PyMOL Python script that loads the backbone (N, CA, C, O; Angstrom):
from pymol import cmd

cmd.read_pdbstr("""\
ATOM      1  N   MET A   1      16.130 -10.785  -4.965  1.00  0.00           N
ATOM      2  CA  MET A   1      15.687 -11.008  -3.621  1.00  0.00           C
ATOM      3  C   MET A   1      15.965  -9.755  -2.784  1.00  0.00           C
ATOM      4  O   MET A   1      16.931  -9.030  -3.022  1.00  0.00           O
ATOM      5  N   THR A   2      15.124  -9.531  -1.833  1.00  0.00           N
ATOM      6  CA  THR A   2      15.266  -8.382  -0.957  1.00  0.00           C
ATOM      7  C   THR A   2      16.150  -8.742   0.223  1.00  0.00           C
ATOM      8  O   THR A   2      16.005  -9.817   0.806  1.00  0.00           O
ATOM      9  N   LYS A   3      17.045  -7.869   0.571  1.00  0.00           N
ATOM     10  CA  LYS A   3      17.909  -8.101   1.725  1.00  0.00           C
ATOM     11  C   LYS A   3      17.344  -7.393   2.944  1.00  0.00           C
ATOM     12  O   LYS A   3      16.634  -6.397   2.811  1.00  0.00           O
ATOM     13  N   SER A   4      17.649  -7.891   4.106  1.00  0.00           N
ATOM     14  CA  SER A   4      17.191  -7.313   5.364  1.00  0.00           C
ATOM     15  C   SER A   4      18.392  -6.968   6.224  1.00  0.00           C
ATOM     16  O   SER A   4      19.498  -7.451   5.978  1.00  0.00           O
ATOM     17  N   MET A   5      18.181  -6.136   7.225  1.00  0.00           N
ATOM     18  CA  MET A   5      19.233  -5.806   8.176  1.00  0.00           C
ATOM     19  C   MET A   5      19.491  -6.980   9.116  1.00  0.00           C
ATOM     20  O   MET A   5      20.564  -7.069   9.711  1.00  0.00           O
ATOM     21  N   THR A   6      18.528  -7.872   9.255  1.00  0.00           N
ATOM     22  CA  THR A   6      18.683  -9.037  10.118  1.00  0.00           C
ATOM     23  C   THR A   6      19.459 -10.112   9.370  1.00  0.00           C
ATOM     24  O   THR A   6      19.122 -10.418   8.226  1.00  0.00           O
ATOM     25  N   PRO A   7      20.487 -10.691   9.979  1.00  0.00           N
ATOM     26  CA  PRO A   7      21.254 -11.724   9.286  1.00  0.00           C
ATOM     27  C   PRO A   7      20.377 -12.910   8.886  1.00  0.00           C
ATOM     28  O   PRO A   7      19.578 -13.405   9.680  1.00  0.00           O
ATOM     29  N   ALA A   8      20.538 -13.338   7.679  1.00  0.00           N
ATOM     30  CA  ALA A   8      19.791 -14.485   7.176  1.00  0.00           C
ATOM     31  C   ALA A   8      20.660 -15.728   7.257  1.00  0.00           C
ATOM     32  O   ALA A   8      21.886 -15.646   7.183  1.00  0.00           O
ATOM     33  N   THR A   9      20.020 -16.878   7.409  1.00  0.00           N
ATOM     34  CA  THR A   9      20.772 -18.128   7.431  1.00  0.00           C
ATOM     35  C   THR A   9      20.747 -18.796   6.072  1.00  0.00           C
ATOM     36  O   THR A   9      21.375 -19.839   5.887  1.00  0.00           O
ATOM     37  N   SER A  10      20.039 -18.224   5.123  1.00  0.00           N
ATOM     38  CA  SER A  10      19.931 -18.769   3.787  1.00  0.00           C
ATOM     39  C   SER A  10      20.489 -17.769   2.784  1.00  0.00           C
ATOM     40  O   SER A  10      20.441 -16.561   3.012  1.00  0.00           O
ATOM     41  N   LYS A  11      21.014 -18.271   1.682  1.00  0.00           N
ATOM     42  CA  LYS A  11      21.533 -17.419   0.612  1.00  0.00           C
ATOM     43  C   LYS A  11      20.410 -16.582  -0.002  1.00  0.00           C
ATOM     44  O   LYS A  11      20.647 -15.461  -0.453  1.00  0.00           O
ATOM     45  N   PHE A  12      19.200 -17.116  -0.020  1.00  0.00           N
ATOM     46  CA  PHE A  12      18.042 -16.443  -0.593  1.00  0.00           C
ATOM     47  C   PHE A  12      17.103 -16.054   0.541  1.00  0.00           C
ATOM     48  O   PHE A  12      16.652 -16.912   1.300  1.00  0.00           O
ATOM     49  N   PHE A  13      16.808 -14.761   0.657  1.00  0.00           N
ATOM     50  CA  PHE A  13      16.105 -14.242   1.820  1.00  0.00           C
ATOM     51  C   PHE A  13      15.190 -13.091   1.428  1.00  0.00           C
ATOM     52  O   PHE A  13      15.574 -12.227   0.640  1.00  0.00           O
ATOM     53  N   ILE A  14      13.971 -13.080   1.983  1.00  0.00           N
ATOM     54  CA  ILE A  14      13.082 -11.929   1.855  1.00  0.00           C
ATOM     55  C   ILE A  14      12.486 -11.620   3.222  1.00  0.00           C
ATOM     56  O   ILE A  14      12.301 -12.508   4.054  1.00  0.00           O
ATOM     57  N   ASP A  15      12.192 -10.348   3.432  1.00  0.00           N
ATOM     58  CA  ASP A  15      11.562  -9.903   4.666  1.00  0.00           C
ATOM     59  C   ASP A  15      10.211  -9.311   4.288  1.00  0.00           C
ATOM     60  O   ASP A  15      10.144  -8.271   3.632  1.00  0.00           O
ATOM     61  N   ILE A  16       9.129  -9.979   4.707  1.00  0.00           N
ATOM     62  CA  ILE A  16       7.786  -9.500   4.375  1.00  0.00           C
ATOM     63  C   ILE A  16       7.034  -9.077   5.636  1.00  0.00           C
ATOM     64  O   ILE A  16       5.803  -9.067   5.657  1.00  0.00           O
ATOM     65  N   THR A  17       7.777  -8.727   6.683  1.00  0.00           N
ATOM     66  CA  THR A  17       7.133  -8.337   7.934  1.00  0.00           C
ATOM     67  C   THR A  17       6.320  -7.055   7.798  1.00  0.00           C
ATOM     68  O   THR A  17       5.411  -6.821   8.594  1.00  0.00           O
ATOM     69  N   GLY A  18       6.624  -6.227   6.815  1.00  0.00           N
ATOM     70  CA  GLY A  18       5.891  -4.984   6.615  1.00  0.00           C
ATOM     71  C   GLY A  18       4.739  -5.103   5.636  1.00  0.00           C
ATOM     72  O   GLY A  18       4.080  -4.109   5.331  1.00  0.00           O
ATOM     73  N   GLU A  19       4.488  -6.303   5.141  1.00  0.00           N
ATOM     74  CA  GLU A  19       3.438  -6.534   4.142  1.00  0.00           C
ATOM     75  C   GLU A  19       2.186  -7.116   4.790  1.00  0.00           C
ATOM     76  O   GLU A  19       2.236  -7.677   5.885  1.00  0.00           O
ATOM     77  N   VAL A  20       1.065  -6.970   4.090  1.00  0.00           N
ATOM     78  CA  VAL A  20      -0.195  -7.583   4.510  1.00  0.00           C
ATOM     79  C   VAL A  20      -0.682  -8.504   3.399  1.00  0.00           C
ATOM     80  O   VAL A  20      -0.296  -8.359   2.239  1.00  0.00           O
ATOM     81  N   CYS A  21      -1.533  -9.449   3.771  1.00  0.00           N
ATOM     82  CA  CYS A  21      -2.116 -10.364   2.793  1.00  0.00           C
ATOM     83  C   CYS A  21      -2.970  -9.570   1.802  1.00  0.00           C
ATOM     84  O   CYS A  21      -3.670  -8.648   2.221  1.00  0.00           O
ATOM     85  N   PRO A  22      -2.940  -9.884   0.538  1.00  0.00           N
ATOM     86  CA  PRO A  22      -2.308 -11.033  -0.103  1.00  0.00           C
ATOM     87  C   PRO A  22      -0.871 -10.785  -0.553  1.00  0.00           C
ATOM     88  O   PRO A  22      -0.245 -11.686  -1.111  1.00  0.00           O
ATOM     89  N   MET A  23      -0.327  -9.576  -0.321  1.00  0.00           N
ATOM     90  CA  MET A  23       1.021  -9.269  -0.804  1.00  0.00           C
ATOM     91  C   MET A  23       2.092 -10.132  -0.147  1.00  0.00           C
ATOM     92  O   MET A  23       3.169 -10.314  -0.715  1.00  0.00           O
ATOM     93  N   THR A  24       1.817 -10.663   1.033  1.00  0.00           N
ATOM     94  CA  THR A  24       2.803 -11.515   1.689  1.00  0.00           C
ATOM     95  C   THR A  24       3.138 -12.714   0.815  1.00  0.00           C
ATOM     96  O   THR A  24       4.312 -13.030   0.623  1.00  0.00           O
ATOM     97  N   PHE A  25       2.113 -13.388   0.281  1.00  0.00           N
ATOM     98  CA  PHE A  25       2.423 -14.538  -0.567  1.00  0.00           C
ATOM     99  C   PHE A  25       2.809 -14.115  -1.971  1.00  0.00           C
ATOM    100  O   PHE A  25       3.599 -14.805  -2.616  1.00  0.00           O
ATOM    101  N   VAL A  26       2.286 -13.017  -2.462  1.00  0.00           N
ATOM    102  CA  VAL A  26       2.675 -12.544  -3.801  1.00  0.00           C
ATOM    103  C   VAL A  26       4.183 -12.332  -3.842  1.00  0.00           C
ATOM    104  O   VAL A  26       4.849 -12.795  -4.768  1.00  0.00           O
ATOM    105  N   LYS A  27       4.724 -11.638  -2.851  1.00  0.00           N
ATOM    106  CA  LYS A  27       6.178 -11.400  -2.812  1.00  0.00           C
ATOM    107  C   LYS A  27       6.955 -12.693  -2.591  1.00  0.00           C
ATOM    108  O   LYS A  27       8.030 -12.880  -3.160  1.00  0.00           O
ATOM    109  N   THR A  28       6.412 -13.581  -1.765  1.00  0.00           N
ATOM    110  CA  THR A  28       7.065 -14.870  -1.544  1.00  0.00           C
ATOM    111  C   THR A  28       7.067 -15.691  -2.828  1.00  0.00           C
ATOM    112  O   THR A  28       8.081 -16.295  -3.176  1.00  0.00           O
ATOM    113  N   LYS A  29       5.957 -15.717  -3.522  1.00  0.00           N
ATOM    114  CA  LYS A  29       5.841 -16.486  -4.776  1.00  0.00           C
ATOM    115  C   LYS A  29       6.804 -15.952  -5.833  1.00  0.00           C
ATOM    116  O   LYS A  29       7.436 -16.735  -6.542  1.00  0.00           O
ATOM    117  N   LEU A  30       6.924 -14.634  -5.947  1.00  0.00           N
ATOM    118  CA  LEU A  30       7.867 -14.055  -6.907  1.00  0.00           C
ATOM    119  C   LEU A  30       9.300 -14.470  -6.579  1.00  0.00           C
ATOM    120  O   LEU A  30      10.081 -14.769  -7.482  1.00  0.00           O
ATOM    121  N   ALA A  31       9.647 -14.490  -5.291  1.00  0.00           N
ATOM    122  CA  ALA A  31      10.982 -14.927  -4.887  1.00  0.00           C
ATOM    123  C   ALA A  31      11.180 -16.412  -5.161  1.00  0.00           C
ATOM    124  O   ALA A  31      12.252 -16.825  -5.604  1.00  0.00           O
ATOM    125  N   LEU A  32      10.150 -17.219  -4.901  1.00  0.00           N
ATOM    126  CA  LEU A  32      10.245 -18.656  -5.144  1.00  0.00           C
ATOM    127  C   LEU A  32      10.419 -18.961  -6.626  1.00  0.00           C
ATOM    128  O   LEU A  32      11.130 -19.900  -6.984  1.00  0.00           O
ATOM    129  N   GLU A  33       9.787 -18.190  -7.480  1.00  0.00           N
ATOM    130  CA  GLU A  33       9.908 -18.406  -8.919  1.00  0.00           C
ATOM    131  C   GLU A  33      11.331 -18.169  -9.424  1.00  0.00           C
ATOM    132  O   GLU A  33      11.722 -18.728 -10.449  1.00  0.00           O
ATOM    133  N   LYS A  34      12.102 -17.353  -8.720  1.00  0.00           N
ATOM    134  CA  LYS A  34      13.494 -17.079  -9.080  1.00  0.00           C
ATOM    135  C   LYS A  34      14.465 -18.036  -8.400  1.00  0.00           C
ATOM    136  O   LYS A  34      15.652 -18.049  -8.725  1.00  0.00           O
ATOM    137  N   LEU A  35      13.977 -18.827  -7.472  1.00  0.00           N
ATOM    138  CA  LEU A  35      14.812 -19.704  -6.665  1.00  0.00           C
ATOM    139  C   LEU A  35      15.286 -20.907  -7.476  1.00  0.00           C
ATOM    140  O   LEU A  35      14.462 -21.635  -8.028  1.00  0.00           O
ATOM    141  N   PRO A  36      16.599 -21.129  -7.560  1.00  0.00           N
ATOM    142  CA  PRO A  36      17.100 -22.291  -8.283  1.00  0.00           C
ATOM    143  C   PRO A  36      16.639 -23.602  -7.650  1.00  0.00           C
ATOM    144  O   PRO A  36      16.416 -23.678  -6.442  1.00  0.00           O
ATOM    145  N   LEU A  37      16.505 -24.608  -8.467  1.00  0.00           N
ATOM    146  CA  LEU A  37      16.114 -25.940  -8.009  1.00  0.00           C
ATOM    147  C   LEU A  37      17.068 -26.417  -6.917  1.00  0.00           C
ATOM    148  O   LEU A  37      18.288 -26.323  -7.053  1.00  0.00           O
ATOM    149  N   GLY A  38      16.492 -26.927  -5.838  1.00  0.00           N
ATOM    150  CA  GLY A  38      17.280 -27.459  -4.731  1.00  0.00           C
ATOM    151  C   GLY A  38      17.700 -26.427  -3.704  1.00  0.00           C
ATOM    152  O   GLY A  38      18.261 -26.785  -2.668  1.00  0.00           O
ATOM    153  N   GLN A  39      17.440 -25.153  -3.966  1.00  0.00           N
ATOM    154  CA  GLN A  39      17.819 -24.089  -3.041  1.00  0.00           C
ATOM    155  C   GLN A  39      16.691 -23.793  -2.055  1.00  0.00           C
ATOM    156  O   GLN A  39      15.543 -24.185  -2.262  1.00  0.00           O
ATOM    157  N   THR A  40      17.048 -23.094  -0.983  1.00  0.00           N
ATOM    158  CA  THR A  40      16.098 -22.775   0.073  1.00  0.00           C
ATOM    159  C   THR A  40      15.919 -21.262   0.186  1.00  0.00           C
ATOM    160  O   THR A  40      16.886 -20.501   0.160  1.00  0.00           O
ATOM    161  N   LEU A  41      14.668 -20.850   0.311  1.00  0.00           N
ATOM    162  CA  LEU A  41      14.320 -19.454   0.533  1.00  0.00           C
ATOM    163  C   LEU A  41      13.957 -19.276   1.995  1.00  0.00           C
ATOM    164  O   LEU A  41      13.149 -20.031   2.534  1.00  0.00           O
ATOM    165  N   GLU A  42      14.552 -18.279   2.639  1.00  0.00           N
ATOM    166  CA  GLU A  42      14.192 -17.937   4.001  1.00  0.00           C
ATOM    167  C   GLU A  42      13.286 -16.714   3.954  1.00  0.00           C
ATOM    168  O   GLU A  42      13.634 -15.693   3.361  1.00  0.00           O
ATOM    169  N   VAL A  43      12.123 -16.828   4.583  1.00  0.00           N
ATOM    170  CA  VAL A  43      11.144 -15.749   4.592  1.00  0.00           C
ATOM    171  C   VAL A  43      10.949 -15.292   6.028  1.00  0.00           C
ATOM    172  O   VAL A  43      10.629 -16.089   6.911  1.00  0.00           O
ATOM    173  N   ARG A  44      11.143 -14.006   6.247  1.00  0.00           N
ATOM    174  CA  ARG A  44      10.913 -13.414   7.565  1.00  0.00           C
ATOM    175  C   ARG A  44       9.519 -12.808   7.528  1.00  0.00           C
ATOM    176  O   ARG A  44       9.250 -11.917   6.723  1.00  0.00           O
ATOM    177  N   LEU A  45       8.622 -13.288   8.402  1.00  0.00           N
ATOM    178  CA  LEU A  45       7.226 -12.856   8.362  1.00  0.00           C
ATOM    179  C   LEU A  45       6.641 -12.760   9.760  1.00  0.00           C
ATOM    180  O   LEU A  45       7.192 -13.296  10.721  1.00  0.00           O
ATOM    181  N   MET A  46       5.503 -12.061   9.855  1.00  0.00           N
ATOM    182  CA  MET A  46       4.806 -11.982  11.142  1.00  0.00           C
ATOM    183  C   MET A  46       3.340 -11.673  10.898  1.00  0.00           C
ATOM    184  O   MET A  46       2.965 -11.171   9.839  1.00  0.00           O
ATOM    185  N   GLY A  47       2.527 -11.976  11.880  1.00  0.00           N
ATOM    186  CA  GLY A  47       1.092 -11.753  11.797  1.00  0.00           C
ATOM    187  C   GLY A  47       0.354 -13.056  11.601  1.00  0.00           C
ATOM    188  O   GLY A  47       0.857 -13.982  10.965  1.00  0.00           O
ATOM    189  N   LYS A  48      -0.840 -13.120  12.151  1.00  0.00           N
ATOM    190  CA  LYS A  48      -1.631 -14.348  12.127  1.00  0.00           C
ATOM    191  C   LYS A  48      -1.891 -14.850  10.705  1.00  0.00           C
ATOM    192  O   LYS A  48      -1.674 -16.028  10.420  1.00  0.00           O
ATOM    193  N   GLU A  49      -2.349 -13.978   9.818  1.00  0.00           N
ATOM    194  CA  GLU A  49      -2.660 -14.409   8.450  1.00  0.00           C
ATOM    195  C   GLU A  49      -1.435 -14.884   7.683  1.00  0.00           C
ATOM    196  O   GLU A  49      -1.469 -15.975   7.113  1.00  0.00           O
ATOM    197  N   PRO A  50      -0.342 -14.101   7.645  1.00  0.00           N
ATOM    198  CA  PRO A  50       0.841 -14.595   6.933  1.00  0.00           C
ATOM    199  C   PRO A  50       1.398 -15.892   7.508  1.00  0.00           C
ATOM    200  O   PRO A  50       1.847 -16.758   6.758  1.00  0.00           O
ATOM    201  N   LEU A  51       1.372 -16.034   8.844  1.00  0.00           N
ATOM    202  CA  LEU A  51       1.889 -17.261   9.450  1.00  0.00           C
ATOM    203  C   LEU A  51       1.093 -18.487   9.019  1.00  0.00           C
ATOM    204  O   LEU A  51       1.639 -19.587   8.939  1.00  0.00           O
ATOM    205  N   HIS A  52      -0.178 -18.302   8.746  1.00  0.00           N
ATOM    206  CA  HIS A  52      -1.019 -19.400   8.290  1.00  0.00           C
ATOM    207  C   HIS A  52      -0.984 -19.538   6.768  1.00  0.00           C
ATOM    208  O   HIS A  52      -0.818 -20.639   6.244  1.00  0.00           O
ATOM    209  N   ASN A  53      -1.140 -18.421   6.065  1.00  0.00           N
ATOM    210  CA  ASN A  53      -1.347 -18.458   4.612  1.00  0.00           C
ATOM    211  C   ASN A  53      -0.087 -18.695   3.787  1.00  0.00           C
ATOM    212  O   ASN A  53      -0.142 -19.422   2.795  1.00  0.00           O
ATOM    213  N   VAL A  54       1.037 -18.108   4.162  1.00  0.00           N
ATOM    214  CA  VAL A  54       2.239 -18.235   3.333  1.00  0.00           C
ATOM    215  C   VAL A  54       2.741 -19.682   3.274  1.00  0.00           C
ATOM    216  O   VAL A  54       2.986 -20.180   2.175  1.00  0.00           O
ATOM    217  N   PRO A  55       2.905 -20.378   4.404  1.00  0.00           N
ATOM    218  CA  PRO A  55       3.342 -21.775   4.304  1.00  0.00           C
ATOM    219  C   PRO A  55       2.334 -22.653   3.543  1.00  0.00           C
ATOM    220  O   PRO A  55       2.723 -23.487   2.726  1.00  0.00           O
ATOM    221  N   ARG A  56       1.045 -22.456   3.818  1.00  0.00           N
ATOM    222  CA  ARG A  56       0.009 -23.252   3.143  1.00  0.00           C
ATOM    223  C   ARG A  56       0.031 -23.010   1.640  1.00  0.00           C
ATOM    224  O   ARG A  56      -0.057 -23.955   0.857  1.00  0.00           O
ATOM    225  N   SER A  57       0.146 -21.762   1.238  1.00  0.00           N
ATOM    226  CA  SER A  57       0.166 -21.427  -0.186  1.00  0.00           C
ATOM    227  C   SER A  57       1.419 -21.969  -0.867  1.00  0.00           C
ATOM    228  O   SER A  57       1.356 -22.420  -2.010  1.00  0.00           O
ATOM    229  N   ALA A  58       2.556 -21.929  -0.175  1.00  0.00           N
ATOM    230  CA  ALA A  58       3.789 -22.485  -0.743  1.00  0.00           C
ATOM    231  C   ALA A  58       3.620 -23.977  -1.012  1.00  0.00           C
ATOM    232  O   ALA A  58       4.014 -24.471  -2.068  1.00  0.00           O
ATOM    233  N   ILE A  59       3.039 -24.684  -0.065  1.00  0.00           N
ATOM    234  CA  ILE A  59       2.785 -26.122  -0.242  1.00  0.00           C
ATOM    235  C   ILE A  59       1.816 -26.347  -1.396  1.00  0.00           C
ATOM    236  O   ILE A  59       2.023 -27.236  -2.222  1.00  0.00           O
ATOM    237  N   ASP A  60       0.760 -25.542  -1.453  1.00  0.00           N
ATOM    238  CA  ASP A  60      -0.226 -25.660  -2.533  1.00  0.00           C
ATOM    239  C   ASP A  60       0.397 -25.452  -3.908  1.00  0.00           C
ATOM    240  O   ASP A  60      -0.092 -25.989  -4.902  1.00  0.00           O
ATOM    241  N   HIS A  61       1.488 -24.665  -3.968  1.00  0.00           N
ATOM    242  CA  HIS A  61       2.163 -24.397  -5.238  1.00  0.00           C
ATOM    243  C   HIS A  61       3.314 -25.374  -5.508  1.00  0.00           C
ATOM    244  O   HIS A  61       4.072 -25.188  -6.459  1.00  0.00           O
ATOM    245  N   GLY A  62       3.444 -26.401  -4.684  1.00  0.00           N
ATOM    246  CA  GLY A  62       4.408 -27.457  -4.940  1.00  0.00           C
ATOM    247  C   GLY A  62       5.773 -27.292  -4.296  1.00  0.00           C
ATOM    248  O   GLY A  62       6.707 -28.018  -4.635  1.00  0.00           O
ATOM    249  N   TYR A  63       5.904 -26.353  -3.376  1.00  0.00           N
ATOM    250  CA  TYR A  63       7.176 -26.161  -2.680  1.00  0.00           C
ATOM    251  C   TYR A  63       7.160 -26.941  -1.368  1.00  0.00           C
ATOM    252  O   TYR A  63       6.097 -27.309  -0.868  1.00  0.00           O
ATOM    253  N   HIS A  64       8.343 -27.189  -0.820  1.00  0.00           N
ATOM    254  CA  HIS A  64       8.487 -27.966   0.415  1.00  0.00           C
ATOM    255  C   HIS A  64       8.824 -27.042   1.577  1.00  0.00           C
ATOM    256  O   HIS A  64       9.880 -26.409   1.579  1.00  0.00           O
ATOM    257  N   VAL A  65       7.937 -26.958   2.565  1.00  0.00           N
ATOM    258  CA  VAL A  65       8.189 -26.150   3.753  1.00  0.00           C
ATOM    259  C   VAL A  65       9.042 -26.967   4.717  1.00  0.00           C
ATOM    260  O   VAL A  65       8.639 -28.031   5.185  1.00  0.00           O
ATOM    261  N   LEU A  66      10.225 -26.444   4.999  1.00  0.00           N
ATOM    262  CA  LEU A  66      11.157 -27.141   5.880  1.00  0.00           C
ATOM    263  C   LEU A  66      10.917 -26.804   7.347  1.00  0.00           C
ATOM    264  O   LEU A  66      10.979 -27.684   8.205  1.00  0.00           O
ATOM    265  N   SER A  67      10.642 -25.523   7.639  1.00  0.00           N
ATOM    266  CA  SER A  67      10.432 -25.125   9.026  1.00  0.00           C
ATOM    267  C   SER A  67       9.760 -23.763   9.098  1.00  0.00           C
ATOM    268  O   SER A  67       9.800 -22.971   8.156  1.00  0.00           O
ATOM    269  N   LEU A  68       9.139 -23.516  10.252  1.00  0.00           N
ATOM    270  CA  LEU A  68       8.552 -22.232  10.593  1.00  0.00           C
ATOM    271  C   LEU A  68       8.796 -22.046  12.085  1.00  0.00           C
ATOM    272  O   LEU A  68       8.135 -22.678  12.909  1.00  0.00           O
ATOM    273  N   VAL A  69       9.743 -21.180  12.433  1.00  0.00           N
ATOM    274  CA  VAL A  69      10.131 -21.011  13.831  1.00  0.00           C
ATOM    275  C   VAL A  69      10.134 -19.535  14.220  1.00  0.00           C
ATOM    276  O   VAL A  69      10.469 -18.675  13.406  1.00  0.00           O
ATOM    277  N   PRO A  70       9.757 -19.241  15.476  1.00  0.00           N
ATOM    278  CA  PRO A  70       9.796 -17.849  15.936  1.00  0.00           C
ATOM    279  C   PRO A  70      11.235 -17.391  16.142  1.00  0.00           C
ATOM    280  O   PRO A  70      12.106 -18.178  16.511  1.00  0.00           O
ATOM    281  N   GLU A  71      11.471 -16.094  15.894  1.00  0.00           N
ATOM    282  CA  GLU A  71      12.804 -15.535  16.161  1.00  0.00           C
ATOM    283  C   GLU A  71      13.076 -15.479  17.647  1.00  0.00           C
ATOM    284  O   GLU A  71      14.203 -15.713  18.084  1.00  0.00           O
ATOM    285  N   GLU A  72      12.047 -15.168  18.433  1.00  0.00           N
ATOM    286  CA  GLU A  72      12.201 -15.084  19.883  1.00  0.00           C
ATOM    287  C   GLU A  72      11.120 -15.929  20.531  1.00  0.00           C
ATOM    288  O   GLU A  72       9.945 -15.808  20.184  1.00  0.00           O
ATOM    289  N   ALA A  73      11.502 -16.775  21.460  1.00  0.00           N
ATOM    290  CA  ALA A  73      10.562 -17.712  22.089  1.00  0.00           C
ATOM    291  C   ALA A  73       9.413 -17.006  22.795  1.00  0.00           C
ATOM    292  O   ALA A  73       8.298 -17.527  22.812  1.00  0.00           O
ATOM    293  N   ASP A  74       9.657 -15.829  23.380  1.00  0.00           N
ATOM    294  CA  ASP A  74       8.598 -15.159  24.126  1.00  0.00           C
ATOM    295  C   ASP A  74       7.575 -14.465  23.233  1.00  0.00           C
ATOM    296  O   ASP A  74       6.569 -13.960  23.731  1.00  0.00           O
ATOM    297  N   HIS A  75       7.812 -14.433  21.931  1.00  0.00           N
ATOM    298  CA  HIS A  75       6.863 -13.858  20.979  1.00  0.00           C
ATOM    299  C   HIS A  75       6.394 -14.922  19.981  1.00  0.00           C
ATOM    300  O   HIS A  75       6.090 -14.607  18.830  1.00  0.00           O
ATOM    301  N   ALA A  76       6.338 -16.147  20.414  1.00  0.00           N
ATOM    302  CA  ALA A  76       6.089 -17.271  19.512  1.00  0.00           C
ATOM    303  C   ALA A  76       4.755 -17.195  18.777  1.00  0.00           C
ATOM    304  O   ALA A  76       4.670 -17.629  17.628  1.00  0.00           O
ATOM    305  N   GLU A  77       3.725 -16.662  19.400  1.00  0.00           N
ATOM    306  CA  GLU A  77       2.416 -16.697  18.763  1.00  0.00           C
ATOM    307  C   GLU A  77       2.236 -15.645  17.679  1.00  0.00           C
ATOM    308  O   GLU A  77       1.755 -15.967  16.592  1.00  0.00           O
ATOM    309  N   HIS A  78       2.609 -14.395  17.944  1.00  0.00           N
ATOM    310  CA  HIS A  78       2.342 -13.318  16.995  1.00  0.00           C
ATOM    311  C   HIS A  78       3.579 -12.556  16.559  1.00  0.00           C
ATOM    312  O   HIS A  78       3.465 -11.599  15.794  1.00  0.00           O
ATOM    313  N   GLY A  79       4.748 -12.948  17.018  1.00  0.00           N
ATOM    314  CA  GLY A  79       5.967 -12.230  16.682  1.00  0.00           C
ATOM    315  C   GLY A  79       6.520 -12.615  15.320  1.00  0.00           C
ATOM    316  O   GLY A  79       5.856 -13.277  14.522  1.00  0.00           O
ATOM    317  N   VAL A  80       7.728 -12.193  15.079  1.00  0.00           N
ATOM    318  CA  VAL A  80       8.408 -12.465  13.816  1.00  0.00           C
ATOM    319  C   VAL A  80       8.844 -13.927  13.777  1.00  0.00           C
ATOM    320  O   VAL A  80       9.365 -14.463  14.755  1.00  0.00           O
ATOM    321  N   HIS A  81       8.621 -14.555  12.630  1.00  0.00           N
ATOM    322  CA  HIS A  81       8.994 -15.950  12.411  1.00  0.00           C
ATOM    323  C   HIS A  81       9.903 -16.063  11.202  1.00  0.00           C
ATOM    324  O   HIS A  81       9.951 -15.167  10.359  1.00  0.00           O
ATOM    325  N   ARG A  82      10.621 -17.168  11.125  1.00  0.00           N
ATOM    326  CA  ARG A  82      11.457 -17.517   9.977  1.00  0.00           C
ATOM    327  C   ARG A  82      10.875 -18.767   9.335  1.00  0.00           C
ATOM    328  O   ARG A  82      10.724 -19.805   9.979  1.00  0.00           O
ATOM    329  N   LEU A  83      10.554 -18.646   8.064  1.00  0.00           N
ATOM    330  CA  LEU A  83       9.989 -19.749   7.291  1.00  0.00           C
ATOM    331  C   LEU A  83      11.039 -20.183   6.271  1.00  0.00           C
ATOM    332  O   LEU A  83      11.562 -19.354   5.527  1.00  0.00           O
ATOM    333  N   MET A  84      11.343 -21.463   6.236  1.00  0.00           N
ATOM    334  CA  MET A  84      12.298 -22.007   5.271  1.00  0.00           C
ATOM    335  C   MET A  84      11.525 -22.849   4.252  1.00  0.00           C
ATOM    336  O   MET A  84      10.828 -23.797   4.611  1.00  0.00           O
ATOM    337  N   ILE A  85      11.665 -22.480   2.969  1.00  0.00           N
ATOM    338  CA  ILE A  85      10.971 -23.158   1.887  1.00  0.00           C
ATOM    339  C   ILE A  85      11.995 -23.631   0.865  1.00  0.00           C
ATOM    340  O   ILE A  85      12.848 -22.858   0.429  1.00  0.00           O
ATOM    341  N   LYS A  86      11.909 -24.903   0.486  1.00  0.00           N
ATOM    342  CA  LYS A  86      12.850 -25.466  -0.482  1.00  0.00           C
ATOM    343  C   LYS A  86      12.174 -25.659  -1.830  1.00  0.00           C
ATOM    344  O   LYS A  86      11.024 -26.092  -1.905  1.00  0.00           O
ATOM    345  N   ASN A  87      12.900 -25.333  -2.890  1.00  0.00           N
ATOM    346  CA  ASN A  87      12.407 -25.533  -4.245  1.00  0.00           C
ATOM    347  C   ASN A  87      12.789 -26.934  -4.710  1.00  0.00           C
ATOM    348  O   ASN A  87      13.950 -27.196  -5.025  1.00  0.00           O
ATOM    349  N   GLU A  88      11.824 -27.815  -4.749  1.00  0.00           N
ATOM    350  CA  GLU A  88      12.054 -29.189  -5.209  1.00  0.00           C
ATOM    351  C   GLU A  88      11.273 -29.468  -6.477  1.00  0.00           C
ATOM    352  O   GLU A  88      11.099 -30.623  -6.866  1.00  0.00           O
ATOM    353  N   LYS A  89      10.799 -28.402  -7.128  1.00  0.00           N
ATOM    354  CA  LYS A  89       9.969 -28.552  -8.333  1.00  0.00           C
ATOM    355  C   LYS A  89      10.815 -28.807  -9.554  1.00  0.00           C
ATOM    356  O   LYS A  89      10.282 -28.958 -10.653  1.00  0.00           O
TER     357      LYS A  89
END
""", "prot")
cmd.dss("prot")
cmd.show_as("cartoon", "prot")
cmd.util.cbc("prot")
cmd.orient("prot")
């Protein structure tokens, strides 16, 4: 898993804010495949496409999306978000 300078709230964390689709989900999927059963992956992401596509694709692949929240309330629409995905497969 990739570490970020921003503190993560999950043991498993990736930052894909510098990526564009389709690499946003490719990197997320690779991290999810390494995620132990019952564990949660925290994904730091931003941009209209990743905010829509990454959670949807995770669900399509059988993972459980727990939350998607903005880091800062004043940038809620297009700013950086935190996505929590649980491996229940």
